[in-house]
C-alpha positions as CSV (number, residue, x, y, z in Angstrom):
1,M,24.9,103.1,56.4
2,F,22.1,101.9,58.7
3,K,19.6,104.3,60.1
4,H,18.4,104.0,63.7
5,K,15.0,102.7,62.5
6,G,14.7,99.2,61.1
7,K,15.2,95.6,62.3
8,L,19.0,95.7,62.8
9,S,20.3,97.1,66.0
10,L,23.3,99.4,65.6
11,R,25.2,97.7,68.4
12,F,25.6,94.5,66.2
13,I,26.9,96.4,63.1
14,G,30.6,96.6,62.5
15,H,33.9,94.8,63.2
16,Y,35.4,94.7,66.6
17,E,39.2,94.5,67.1
18,V,40.7,92.8,70.1
19,V,43.1,95.5,71.3
20,E,44.7,93.6,74.2
21,R,44.8,90.1,75.7
22,I,45.2,90.3,79.4
23,S,46.5,86.8,79.8
24,P,46.1,83.4,78.2
25,L,43.6,81.0,79.6
26,P,45.0,78.7,82.4
27,H,45.6,75.1,81.3
28,E,42.7,74.0,83.6
29,L,40.3,76.0,81.4
30,D,41.5,74.5,78.0
31,R,38.2,72.5,77.7
32,I,36.1,75.7,77.7
33,H,35.4,77.1,74.2
34,D,37.5,80.2,73.6
35,V,35.7,81.6,70.6
36,F,32.5,83.6,70.9
37,H,30.1,85.3,68.4
38,V,30.2,89.1,68.7
39,S,26.4,89.1,69.5
40,M,27.3,87.4,72.8
41,L,29.7,90.2,73.9
42,R,28.4,92.7,76.4
43,K,30.1,95.3,78.6
44,Y,31.0,93.7,81.9
45,R,30.6,95.2,85.3
46,T,32.7,93.6,88.0
47,D,30.6,91.4,90.3
48,L,32.4,89.0,92.7
49,S,29.4,86.6,92.6
50,H,30.3,85.8,89.0
51,V,33.6,84.2,90.0
52,V,33.5,80.4,89.7
53,P,36.4,78.4,91.1
54,V,38.1,76.2,88.5
55,D,37.5,73.1,90.6
56,D,33.7,73.7,90.4
57,I,33.7,73.4,86.6
58,E,32.6,70.0,85.5
59,E,33.7,68.6,82.1
60,E,30.8,67.7,79.8
61,K,31.1,64.1,78.5
62,P,28.6,62.5,76.1
63,M,26.9,59.5,77.6
64,K,24.7,58.2,74.8
65,I,23.4,59.2,71.4
66,M,19.6,59.4,71.9
67,A,18.5,60.0,68.3
68,R,19.9,60.6,64.8
69,E,18.3,62.6,61.9
70,V,19.4,63.9,58.6
71,K,18.2,67.4,57.6
72,V,18.1,67.9,53.8
73,L,18.3,71.4,52.5
74,R,18.3,72.5,48.8
75,N,22.0,71.6,48.3
76,K,23.1,70.4,51.7
77,I,22.7,67.3,53.8
78,I,23.1,68.0,57.6
79,P,23.4,65.1,60.0
80,L,21.9,65.9,63.4
81,V,22.6,63.9,66.6
82,K,20.8,64.2,70.0
83,V,23.2,63.6,72.8
84,W,22.6,62.8,76.5
85,W,25.4,64.5,78.5
86,Q,26.9,63.3,81.8
87,N,25.6,65.1,84.8
88,H,22.3,66.0,83.0
89,K,18.8,64.4,82.9
90,T,17.8,62.7,79.7
91,S,15.2,65.4,79.2
92,E,18.1,67.9,78.9
93,A,19.7,66.1,75.9
94,T,20.8,68.4,73.1
C-alpha cells in the first residue's frame, strides 16, 4: 500500500483496535476528555514522575470571551471564539 519513502509515516497508517479496557475512569476524572486522535498515541514506558494526584487537577472554566470572528470557507461558515480561561493569563487565551 504505502512504501517507506514519501510524506506519510507508516506508524500513522491503519486502524487500531482497543483490545482491553483495564478499568473505567474514576468519577473524579469525568471532566477530562476521554477521546484521543490516534496520532496522539505512543508506547508508554512506566515513569512514576508522570503520576498526578487527582486533587492536583484543576478544572478549566471560561472567564471571558475575548474576541469573536467568523471564518468563511467555500461552503462553510465557522464561528471562532477566543476564550480567557480561569487560572491562566490573558495572553494564554485560546
